[in-house]
Each structure stands twice: as C-alpha cells, then as structure tokens.
C-alpha positions in Angstrom: 0.0 0.1 0.0 2.8 2.4 1.1 4.4 1.8 -2.7 1.2 2.7 -4.5 0.8 5.8 -1.9 4.4 6.9 -3.2 3.5 6.2 -7.0 0.8 8.6 -6.7 2.6 11.2 -5.2 5.4 10.8 -7.9 2.7 11.2 -10.8 1.0 14.0 -9.1 4.5 15.7 -9.0 4.8 14.9 -12.6 7.7 12.1 -12.0 8.0 8.9 -13.9 7.5 5.8 -11.9 10.5 3.3 -12.5 9.1 -0.1 -11.3 11.9 -2.6 -10.1 10.9 -5.7 -12.1 8.2 -6.9 -14.7 5.6 -8.2 -11.9 5.8 -4.8 -10.3 5.4 -2.8 -13.6 2.3 -5.2 -14.0 0.7 -4.5 -10.5 1.4 -0.8 -11.1 0.0 -0.9 -14.4 -3.4 -2.4 -13.3 -3.9 -0.7 -9.8 -7.1 1.2 -9.6 -5.5 3.9 -7.8 -3.8 5.1 -11.1 -6.9 5.3 -13.2 -7.5 8.9 -12.6 -4.1 9.3 -14.7 -5.2 7.3 -17.4 -2.9 4.6 -18.9 0.0 6.0 -17.4 2.3 2.7 -17.7 1.7 -0.3 -19.7 4.7 -3.0 -19.3 6.0 -4.8 -22.8 3.4 -7.7 -23.2 0.7 -6.5 -21.1 -2.3 -5.1 -23.1 -3.3 -1.9 -22.3 -7.2 -3.1 -22.1 -8.9 -6.3 -22.1 -8.3 -8.7 -25.0 -11.1 -8.9 -27.6 -12.0 -12.2 -28.9 -11.1 -12.3 -32.8 -14.1 -12.6 -35.2 -14.3 -15.9 -37.3 -14.3 -14.8 -40.9 -16.1 -17.8 -42.1 -19.2 -17.1 -39.9 -22.3 -17.0 -42.2 -23.7 -13.6 -43.0 -27.5 -13.6 -42.7 -29.3 -11.7 -45.4 -32.9 -10.7 -45.5 -35.3 -13.0 -47.4 -35.7 -12.0 -51.2 -39.1 -12.3 -53.0 -37.6 -15.4 -54.7 -37.5 -17.1 -51.2 -40.9 -16.5 -50.4 -42.1 -17.7 -54.0 -40.2 -21.1 -53.2 -41.5 -21.6 -49.8 -45.1 -20.9 -51.3 -44.7 -23.6 -54.1 -43.8 -26.0 -51.3 -46.7 -25.0 -49.3 -49.0 -25.4 -52.4 -47.6 -28.9 -53.1 -49.0 -29.8 -49.9 -52.4 -28.1 -50.2 -51.6 -25.5 -47.8 -53.4 -22.9 -49.7 -53.7 -20.3 -46.9 -50.0 -20.5 -46.2 -49.0 -20.4 -50.0 -51.2 -17.3 -50.6 -49.8 -15.6 -47.4 -46.0 -16.3 -48.7 -46.8 -15.3 -52.2 -48.4 -12.0 -51.3 -45.1 -11.1 -49.1 -43.1 -11.7 -52.5 -45.8 -9.3 -54.7 -45.1 -6.6 -51.7 -41.4 -6.6 -52.4 -41.8 -6.9 -56.3 -45.2 -6.0 -57.4 -44.4 -6.5 -61.2 -43.0 -9.8 -60.7 -45.1 -12.0 -63.3 -44.3 -15.6 -61.7 -45.5 -14.2 -58.4 -48.8 -13.2 -59.9 -49.1 -16.5 -61.9 -48.5 -18.5 -58.7 -51.2 -16.4 -56.9 -53.6 -17.3 -59.8 -52.6 -21.0 -59.6 -53.2 -20.8 -55.8 -56.7 -19.3 -56.3 -57.3 -21.6 -59.5 -56.2 -25.0 -57.2 -58.0 -24.1 -54.0 -61.5 -23.6 -56.3 -61.5 -19.6 -56.4 -61.6 -19.4 -60.3 -63.0 -15.8 -60.4 -60.5 -14.5 -58.1 -57.5 -16.5 -60.3 -59.0 -14.7 -63.2 -59.3 -11.4 -61.7 -55.3 -11.5 -60.4 -54.6 -12.3 -64.0 -56.7 -9.8 -65.7 -55.5 -6.9 -63.4 -51.7 -7.8 -64.1 -52.4 -8.2 -68.0 -54.0 -4.7 -68.1 -51.1 -3.0 -66.5 -48.6 -5.0 -68.5 -50.3 -6.1 -71.9 -47.0 -7.2 -73.3 -46.4 -9.9 -70.5 -46.5 -13.2 -72.8 -46.2 -15.5 -69.8 -49.4 -14.0 -67.9 -51.3 -13.7 -71.1 -50.7 -17.1 -71.9 -51.9 -18.3 -68.7 -54.8 -16.4 -68.8 -55.9 -17.5 -71.9 -55.4 -21.0 -70.6 -57.8 -20.6 -67.6 -60.5 -19.2 -69.5 -60.4 -22.1 -72.1 -60.3 -24.7 -69.4 -63.3 -23.2 -67.5 -64.9 -23.2 -71.0 -65.2 -19.3 -71.6 -63.9 -19.1 -75.1 -64.7 -15.7 -76.0 -62.2 -14.1 -73.6 -59.9 -17.1 -74.2 -60.0 -16.3 -77.7 -59.1 -12.4 -77.2 -56.3 -13.6 -75.1 -54.6 -15.7 -77.6 -55.6 -13.1 -80.5 -53.5 -10.8 -78.6 -50.6 -13.2 -78.2 -50.5 -14.2 -82.1 -50.6 -10.6 -83.0 -47.5 -10.0 -81.3 -45.7 -13.2 -82.4 -47.7 -14.8 -85.3 -45.0 -17.6 -85.8 -45.7 -19.2 -82.2 -47.1 -22.5 -83.2 -48.3 -23.2 -79.8 -50.1 -20.1 -79.4 -51.8 -20.4 -83.0 -52.6 -24.1 -82.2 -54.6 -23.1 -79.1 -56.3 -20.1 -81.0 -57.4 -22.7 -83.6 -59.1 -24.8 -81.2 -60.6 -22.3 -79.4 -62.3 -21.0 -82.7 -63.2 -24.6 -83.5 -65.0 -24.8 -79.8 -66.8 -21.4 -81.0 -67.9 -23.5 -84.1 -66.0 -20.9 -86.3 -64.6 -23.4 -88.8 -63.5 -21.2 -91.4 -61.0 -19.2 -88.9 -60.2 -22.5 -87.4 -59.0 -24.0 -90.9 -57.0 -20.8 -91.8 -55.2 -21.3 -88.8 -54.5 -24.9 -88.9 -53.1 -24.3 -92.4 -51.1 -21.5 -91.3 -49.6 -23.9 -88.8 -49.0 -26.4 -91.4 -47.0 -23.7 -93.8 -44.6 -23.1 -90.5 -44.1 -26.5 -89.3 
C-alpha cells in the first residue's frame, strides 16, 4: 500500500514511475488507484485493455429474405395443399416486387387450385391490363379461360398473343382449337393451314 501511495505522489509531482521488475510493472499498470491518470504505464507484453475475442471470418452472413425465397416457400406449401400459407407467402413476394409476373401467376394458380376461379382470373386480368406485353401471364389467362369453357375471352387473349408473335405454333394451335370450339370453322381451318405452312 505504501508503494502505491508513493507512486501516486510521484505522478502528482510529474515524476515518472520506475518499477523494479516486470511483476511490479504489471501490478502498477492495473492498480485502480492510478486510473485517474489514465494508462500511465503499460509494461511490454501487457495489453492496455482487455483482450477482444477475434471474429471468425467464415461466419455466415444472414441476409434478408428475397421475393424469390417467399415464392419457393409458397410453391412448397402449395404442393402440400396448404393454400392459406402459400397465398400469404406469395403476397409477401408481391409486396417486395409488385411487377414480378411469376408471383402473380403463382397467386392465380393458388386461387385456381383452391377452387376460387373468379379470383384467379381477376388476378391475371389486373396484371395483364397493366402489362399487356407480358406474354407469360397472358398465356396463363387464356389457358384458364379455355379450361373453364369461357372461350370468347380465351380467344381474345390468344389473338393478342398471335398478334405479337404470329409464328408461335403453340399459340396458333390454341387459338385454332378455341375457334373450333366456338364453331368458327373457317377461322380454325385458316389457322391450321398457317400452322402447317410454318411447320
């Protein structure tokens, strides 16, 4: 205790402490009585602060989920017929990317498979209205109308598609079948002839 008091007096007088050995240096460097003067003396090999654990460089960096992650989970939920969960997940994806057509198509698919045909068509119609050049969504819209036997809007959808790409054999074939179902045999025949000439 006397040595500490002496050390304090030396420092207050502006004098340098000269410890006699490394052990004494260490004890003087960590003595709380010297804290008022800051880190006055730190012997070699003794850190001036507590050691910090090194951070591992290979630790995984957690990233925020992306819209595609929600869609992947929604697909899995749909396969399990968990329509409520699937719809909730796809809505999260749409919030993040409102113009992602595959999210809209998946939402329509969920409604369709759960028996809500009108909601399925409404989702597709709204998206196609805002994005008339989106071929993929327009194809799904026309296909759903065709499946439920609503041929006039199905014909309209496929006519838009063929108008944008008149050499797509699949779209031409679908339109020919729809015209045949509407008993428009002349239009169906012309389309089949066109398909033959392009094949």
